[in-house]
Each structure stands twice: as structure tokens, then as C-alpha cells.
LUMKOL-579999 format. One record per residue (C-alpha): x, y, z; residue in one letter. Coordinates in steps of 0.1 Angstrom, whole numbers, padded with zeros to 4 digits, always signed. Layout:
BEGIN
XYZA
...
//
This chain:
BEGIN
+0992+1167+1265M
+0972+1163+1233T
+0939+1167+1250L
+0952+1199+1266A
+0962+1211+1231S
+0927+1203+1217I
+0911+1225+1244Y
+0936+1253+1238T
+0930+1252+1201R
+0893+1252+1207A
+0896+1285+1225R
+0922+1301+1203Q
+0912+1290+1168S
+0878+1274+1173P
+0869+1271+1136D
+0900+1253+1125T
+0893+1218+1112T
+0904+1192+1137A
+0892+1161+1120V
+0874+1149+1088V
+0860+1114+1094C
+0843+1097+1065N
+0837+1130+1049G
+0822+1148+1079V
+0842+1178+1092R
+0845+1187+1129C
+0862+1219+1142S
+0884+1221+1172Y
+0856+1239+1191A
+0831+1211+1183D
+0857+1185+1191F
+0862+1199+1225A
+0825+1203+1231R
+0818+1167+1222R
+0846+1155+1245I
+0833+1176+1273D
+0797+1165+1268A
+0808+1128+1269A
+0829+1136+1300R
+0799+1151+1318Q
+0777+1121+1309F
+0803+1096+1320L
+0811+1114+1352A
+0776+1107+1363K
+0778+1070+1356R
+0800+1062+1386D
+0823+1038+1366L
+0844+1015+1388P
+0875+1035+1399A
+0909+1021+1390G
+0895+0998+1363T
+0900+0996+1325L
+0873+1008+1301A
+0868+0990+1268V
+0855+1012+1241T
+0837+0997+1211C
+0824+1019+1183F
+0817+1015+1146S
+0828+1051+1140N
+0864+1058+1149P
+0858+1095+1156F
+0832+1085+1183D
+0859+1062+1198D
+0883+1092+1200W
+0857+1114+1216V
+0847+1089+1243V
+0883+1078+1247G
+0894+1113+1255F
+0865+1118+1279A
+0873+1085+1298L
+0910+1093+1300R
+0903+1128+1313S
+0883+1111+1341L
+0914+1090+1350G
+0904+1058+1333H
+0927+1037+1311T
+0911+1027+1278T
+0915+0999+1254V
+0897+0998+1220A
+0879+0968+1204A
+0859+0966+1172S
+0834+0940+1183N
+0823+0917+1211A
+0847+0890+1200K
+0877+0913+1202E
+0865+0927+1236A
+0860+0892+1251S
+0895+0881+1238G
+0914+0909+1255L
+0921+0887+1285G
+0928+0916+1308L
+0921+0911+1345R
+0910+0947+1355N
+0883+0955+1330I
+0854+0973+1347G
+0832+0988+1319S
+0823+0984+1282L
+0813+1017+1266V
+0796+1022+1232T
+0771+1047+1217A
+0733+1048+1221T
+0730+1051+1183A
+0745+1016+1179E
+0722+0986+1183S
+0746+0958+1194R
+0730+0934+1218P
+0761+0911+1217E
+0779+0939+1236L
+0753+0940+1263S
+0754+0902+1266A
+0792+0902+1269L
+0791+0929+1296A
+0765+0910+1316S
+0784+0877+1314A
+0817+0894+1323A
+0801+0915+1350R
+0813+0947+1334W
+0793+0980+1335R
+0776+0985+1302Y
+0774+1022+1292V
+0759+1037+1261R
+0768+1073+1254V
+0743+1096+1235P
+0769+1111+1212L
+0744+1121+1185D
+0726+1148+1207V
+0745+1152+1240Q
+0772+1175+1228W
+0748+1201+1215R
+0734+1208+1250A
+0735+1244+1260A
+0755+1238+1291D
+0784+1223+1272V
+0813+1248+1271V
+0849+1247+1260V
+0868+1243+1293R
+0903+1256+1302E
+0928+1229+1293A
+0941+1222+1328D
+0905+1218+1341E
+0899+1185+1322A
+0934+1171+1318T
+0949+1170+1353T
+0945+1133+1361H
+0944+1117+1327C
+0945+1079+1323G
+0964+1060+1297G
+0956+1039+1266H
+0964+1003+1258I
+0979+0994+1225L
+0981+0959+1210Q
+1013+0950+1191T
+1010+0937+1156S
+1028+0905+1163G
+1064+0917+1162T
+1074+0892+1189T
+1055+0863+1174G
+1021+0869+1191E
+0999+0898+1201Y
+1009+0916+1234K
+0998+0949+1250M
+1016+0980+1262V
+1002+1009+1282V
+1008+1044+1268R
+1003+1068+1297D
+1006+1106+1297P
+1042+1104+1309A
+1054+1082+1281T
+1034+1101+1254E
+1047+1134+1267A
+1082+1122+1255V
+1071+1103+1224A
+1045+1126+1207I
+1065+1158+1203P
+1094+1137+1189L
+1070+1120+1165L
+1057+1153+1152A
+1092+1166+1147E
+1103+1134+1129I
+1074+1135+1105N
+1075+1173+1099G
+1039+1177+1112V
+1027+1212+1123D
+0995+1233+1125E
+0993+1236+1087A
+0995+1198+1082S
+0966+1177+1068V
+0974+1141+1078V
+0956+1111+1063Y
+0956+1082+1087V
+0931+1061+1066A
+0914+1034+1088N
+0941+1023+1112F
+0924+1011+1144G
+0930+1027+1178L
+0945+0995+1190W
+0975+1001+1167T
+1004+1024+1175A
+0999+1043+1143G
+0962+1046+1145G
+0965+1061+1180Y
+0998+1081+1178R
+0995+1097+1143W
+0962+1116+1152P
+0977+1124+1186L
+1008+1141+1172M
+0987+1160+1146T
+0962+1174+1172W
+0991+1182+1196S
+1003+1208+1171V
+0969+1219+1158G
+0968+1201+1125G
+0940+1183+1107T
+0934+1146+1108V
+0916+1128+1080V
+0901+1094+1087I
+0883+1072+1062Q
+0869+1037+1066Q
+0870+1011+1039A
+0861+1006+1011P
+0865+1042+0999D
+0901+1048+1010L
+0909+1068+0979H
+0882+1094+0982L
+0899+1118+1007P
+0929+1120+0984L
+0909+1139+0958S
+0890+1160+0984R
+0919+1173+1005H
+0953+1188+1000S
+0971+1161+1021M
+1006+1169+1034T
+1011+1134+1049H
+0996+1100+1043M
+1004+1069+1064F
+1000+1034+1049S
+1012+0998+1051T
+1023+0980+1019P
+0991+0960+1021E
+0969+0990+1024M
+0987+1008+0996L
+0982+0978+0973S
+0945+0977+0981V
+0943+1014+0974L
+0959+1010+0940M
+0935+0982+0931R
+0903+0998+0942T
+0908+1034+0932S
+0898+1026+0896A
+0922+1052+0882G
+0907+1080+0904A
+0940+1089+0920L
+0956+1123+0913T
+0993+1126+0921R
+1001+1152+0948N
+1039+1157+0949D
+1035+1180+0980A
+1024+1150+1000M
+1047+1127+1020R
+1037+1090+1017L
+1051+1072+1047L
+1050+1034+1045V
+1054+1012+1075T
+1046+0977+1086G
+1068+0956+1062G
+1090+0956+1032A
+1076+0975+1001M
+1079+0957+0967P
+1097+0976+0940A
+1067+0975+0917G
+1044+0990+0944L
+1069+1018+0950L
+1069+1026+0913A
+1031+1027+0912D
+1031+1049+0943A
+1054+1074+0927K
+1034+1073+0895R
+0999+1077+0910F
+1003+1093+0944L
+1035+1113+0951T
+1072+1114+0943R
+1078+1118+0981Q
+1078+1082+0993V
+1094+1071+1026Y
+1098+1038+1043S
+1094+1039+1081M
+1109+1014+1105L
+1088+1014+1137A
+1072+0992+1163S
+1045+0996+1190T
+1071+0991+1217E
+1099+1014+1204A
+1081+1039+1181S
+1098+1052+1150T
+1135+1042+1145L
+1142+1051+1109A
+1128+1071+1080M
+1143+1066+1046T
+1134+1086+1014P
+1130+1060+0987L
+1151+1074+0959E
+1172+1045+0948H
+1166+1007+0946P
+1189+1000+0976E
+1168+1024+0998D
+1142+0996+0999L
+1168+0974+1017L
+1187+0999+1039W
+1171+1021+1066H
+1184+1054+1077R
+1184+1055+1115I
+1171+1087+1130L
+1197+1109+1147P
+1175+1108+1179S
+1175+1070+1181R
+1201+1045+1191E
+1199+1011+1173V
+1225+0984+1178Q
+1232+0950+1162V
+1246+0926+1188V
+1255+0889+1191D
+1238+0865+1215E
+1261+0876+1244A
+1250+0912+1238G
+1284+0923+1223V
+1280+0949+1196V
+1287+0934+1161C
+1311+0949+1136A
+1297+0966+1105P
+1285+0940+1081G
+1281+0913+1107Q
+1246+0899+1112E
+1232+0898+1147G
+1202+0907+1168L
+1187+0942+1166I
+1181+0961+1198R
+1168+0996+1204V
+1174+1020+1232R
+1141+1029+1250I
+1137+1066+1253I
+1102+1071+1267D
+1102+1050+1299G
+1082+1021+1286L
+1089+0992+1310K
+1074+0962+1292G
+1042+0943+1284Y
+1010+0945+1303L
+1003+0914+1324E
+1032+0894+1308D
+1063+0893+1330E
+1079+0865+1310A
+1077+0883+1277A
+1089+0915+1294T
+1120+0898+1307R
+1127+0884+1272E
+1122+0915+1251F
+1130+0944+1275F
+1166+0942+1289R
+1191+0967+1302D
+1173+0997+1288G
+1168+0982+1254F
+1139+0966+1235F
+1148+0935+1215Y
+1122+0931+1187P
+1135+0896+1177G
+1148+0908+1143D
+1181+0899+1127L
+1199+0927+1109G
+1232+0942+1097V
+1245+0977+1102L
+1265+0990+1072G
+1297+1010+1074A
+1276+1041+1067D
+1253+1034+1097G
+1223+1023+1077R
+1204+0992+1088L
+1193+0962+1067S
+1167+0938+1081L
+1173+0901+1076H
+1140+0888+1090G
+1131+0876+1124R
+1154+0854+1145A
+1125+0829+1146S
+1120+0831+1108D
+1153+0816+1097V
+1154+0782+1079V
+1180+0755+1086N
+1199+0744+1055V
+1222+0715+1064L
+1231+0732+1097G
+1233+0767+1083H
+1207+0792+1095K
+1195+0813+1066V
+1174+0845+1071A
+1143+0844+1048T
+1134+0881+1045A
+1161+0891+1019P
+1153+0860+0998L
+1116+0867+0999E
+1121+0903+0988R
+1144+0892+0960A
+1121+0865+0947L
+1091+0888+0948Q
+1108+0915+0928D
+1124+0891+0903R
+1092+0872+0896L
+1069+0903+0899G
+1044+0885+0922V
+1022+0898+0950D
+1040+0881+0978G
+1065+0854+0988V
+1069+0835+1021C
+1096+0809+1027I
+1090+0783+1054V
+1107+0751+1066S
+1085+0720+1071I
+1095+0686+1083R
+1091+0662+1054G
+1080+0626+1053G
+1116+0614+1057S
+1120+0634+1089G
+1143+0660+1072D
+1134+0697+1069D
+1122+0708+1035E
+1120+0743+1022I
+1086+0755+1008H
+1083+0788+0989V
+1046+0799+0991A
+1038+0824+0963I
+1008+0847+0959Q
+1005+0858+0923S
+0977+0871+0901G
+0994+0855+0870R
+1007+0820+0862K
+1045+0816+0868I
+1061+0793+0842T
+1086+0766+0852P
+1112+0785+0832A
+1106+0817+0852E
+1108+0798+0885W
+1139+0780+0875D
+1157+0812+0865A
+1147+0830+0897A
+1155+0801+0920A
+1189+0795+0904T
+1199+0831+0912I
+1181+0838+0945E
+1181+0804+0962L
+1216+0792+0953A
+1225+0784+0989M
+1194+0761+0992M
+1200+0739+0962R
+1214+0711+0984R
+1180+0705+1001V
+1145+0699+0986P
+1128+0732+0977V
+1092+0731+0968H
+1071+0759+0954V
+1034+0762+0964D
+1010+0786+0948F
+0983+0799+0972I
+0954+0823+0966D
+0964+0847+0993A
+0991+0848+1019L
+0974+0851+1053P
+0981+0885+1070K
+0973+0902+1102N
+0956+0935+1106A
+0988+0954+1099M
+0995+0935+1067G
+1022+0913+1081K
+1023+0877+1068V
+1013+0851+1095V
+1039+0824+1089R
+1023+0798+1111Q
+0992+0800+1090Q
+1013+0798+1058V
+1028+0766+1072K
+0993+0752+1079E
+0981+0760+1044Q
+1012+0744+1028V
+1008+0713+1050L
+0972+0710+1039E
+0981+0714+1003A
+1008+0687+1006V
+0983+0664+1023R
+0958+0668+0995I
+0985+0663+0969R
+0999+0632+0985D
+0964+0617+0989A
+0956+0624+0953A
+0988+0607+0941V
+0981+0577+0963R
+0946+0574+0947D
+0960+0577+0913G
+0946+0612+0906H
+0962+0644+0895E
+0971+0667+0925P
+0943+0690+0935G
+0965+0720+0943I
+0983+0746+0923R
+1018+0733+0922L
+1040+0744+0894E
+1077+0746+0885G
+1105+0721+0893P
+1101+0705+0927T
+1124+0698+0943P
+1152+0720+0928I
//
């Protein structure tokens, strides 16, 4: 659908800007010509029919051009940034690895040879300028399009893959454009989200489907496009927004006509205040997943808006108990989402599909509460609860409260088996400033009252480990804390001061 729209726009309004990538503009006509040139080139390569094509490009716009060309030839694509990512995909039906002639990457050639994949290098720098490249009619190049594989950001505990084919996206993309208020006049900043992510793939798709302009910018200069373009929309994660604030060096100019849509985790109150001060007054939190798309969009106008999501009228979200019975308002339970686009499950993972896709719903593994007004509050993942003397306590609300009260960069609460065999609570804190014992005492007394009957330790670490979407990787936090405890205990046994940053009363 989106490819057909690009071809149509190229014929009807050829000079309209389709994309600005790293400061380089490309019109819809040039976009279509580039796709068609790549398509002509690839059609002569006799790529193995019915197999997956891995695309690997340094420039994301090149990835889009070749990806569209491959899908128009009926291939299903999956994006990787480098040889390590490509080799780690673990998919059975890969037939080719595609990159650009302008890129000298011998490791890709070696991988393709070892894996017995076809290795194809597309001459993107000159091929599209050929005289015989024309803007085709939309239906001429979009009749038998293949799909694209997205990798989840770890919602279910580990990375998995879903296939977005033309049928699923024909339902999802128009709804996404409507939800976000994107039209042909929109200028949408998608920053540097990869094509393996739902956002990095779908946000450009929805914009091109209605004839708008997509702005892409790779790090480290994420702030530059904000001063060069009159953005109507900007998508970000809390982590990316925090980086943007730190690296812009005061060069940001507030644009209150722009919608800032933040997804991928809870947004600290301090970061929200900075966003409204330096970027725009229009800040929204988005609740979404690769599997179920966007579920909620909440304008952040009051402090409680950070905690309570407004479910979209077009979506059905329920909170149920372990037997699948819908919970009453205010009762904590498992969140499930009605599937609306026909997605059946995970690629090459039947066990995970059975666990998370059931009876027409997707179960993301999150705990939550629906309020009497229909708004949803997340209480963390079912797997991220801690056991306090037999009582299961969700960590997410406590982490948010501690982060805001202490004014720190991040908080992660984990449970670790202590030397006595009992579970102990560890609060890992990332902070750019020193937290005094008095500050910690005051915050813990208020926010961790229900945990005071068990040992609670506070561990200061340089940086909470996060995945590509900015979500904290709890298993790695546990490993860091365990290593810190090991070093501390060894130092104590040897009669030395602990060699880790450990402050505040411990245990409480």
C-alpha cells in the first residue's frame, strides 16, 4: 500500500519532499526512480525465490530504497546493521544478503560465503540516474509484494520476530496515520530508529502512505533537524530524549506546533518538564508494542498522566486474572490486547506463539490496573515482581516513584538470593550526583514501606544496561549487582574497604 502511494505521489506531485536523511533531500519522484532502478538491478540477479533477503546498509535511506525494491519483487526482508546481527538472526530460510557497492564490508562477503547466501551489492550511487529509469504506474510494481520482519524490543523477555505482510499493514498503517494525525502536510521526525523496530519501520510507512515528509537523522547530531525543519511530529523514547537534551548544547528551539510522542517506557517527571521547556508543550506518551501496535495515546498535561494511559477508542484492552476472567476496575491483573490486523504469532517460535497469542488476544506479559474511567496503569511485567515474604510486589510503580523523588537518572529494583538463601531486594540507582544517606532514608521510608520487613540494599552503578529501545535489561542489572556484591564481600573478607559505590543504610 505505501509503495503504491509513493509511486502515485511521484506522478502527481513529483517535487514534493519524501525524505530528508542526514540533511540530504529526496523528492517523491527521485524516491520512486531510486526504488525502480534498484528493482531493475535486483530482478536480473536471480535471487532464490521464496527465501528471505537480509539488507545491511550504513545509510537508512539506502535500506528503504533496496527494501522496497526487494519487497516489490516478492521477497520478504529483514534488516541488520552489521555482520554480527545478520549472523545472529537464526532464521532458516535466508537466501541472500544485500548491501551497497559503495560500502566496503568484507565481513559481509565472508558471512554470506560461510552461510551459503547470495551476496549482492547494489550500485545505489549511480544506478538510479540511468536514462531508462522511469516512474512506473503504482500497480505495475506493487502487485506481489513481500513482507518485512520486525524484531521485538524484548517485551516478552527476549527478542522475537514477527512478519508484517501487505495484508496486515493494509489494516495497521491507515489506522496509525489517523491515530497520530499525520497527513500530506506533515513533517515527521523519526530520528535514527532502525528498520528492525516497529517504530522505525511503521512511522515512515504511515507518513509516505499519505504523502508526508519523513526526516531521518543518525547520531550523534539528533538535534540538527529540529532547527532546520518545521516538524509537525517527533517520535522518541525516554532514553533518546534524554540523550538529545544532553547533547544539544542549548541549541534547541521550542516548537509548540510539534507533537512529541514518547514511547518505549515510562517518562520521568523531570524529563517531561525539560521537553516542555525546550521542545514543545505538546507532549504525549504512547503505549505500544511491536505485536499489537499503538494502544494508548495520552497528552501529558498533569502529573497523573505519566501513570495513567488513555486507551484509544479503536482498541480493546482488558485486565484479566490468571483464568482469563476480566478483573473489576482497580483490581490488578494481566493485560491483554485484542488483535486487529490478523497477526498470528511469532516467526519460527510456536511455543512463544502459544504463550502470548491466545483466543484473538496478545498477552504482553504486563501487569496493570484499569481505573473506573477506563484509563490503564502499568504495574510492570509479571516476571518483574519481587517476592516480599510471600507477597508479590510489582516493581515498576516503585521505580518511577523513587526516580522522581530522588531526581536520579534511573532506578531498577531486583530480587537476588542472599547468602542465607533468602531473597534480598536490591535497588540499583543510576545518578549523576551523590545521593546522601538522609535522602535515601527519606525516599525509602515513603516509597518502600511494604518492603521494610526484608533486607533492602541500594547499589549505585554507572549506567543501567538498556537495549536498543532504551528498556532496562533486568538480567544484566542482576549480574552487575551480583558482581558488585562479590567484590564488596571479598574486600570485607580481606580487611579492605568495599571497592564499589554503596551508600545509604543497608539493609533498611
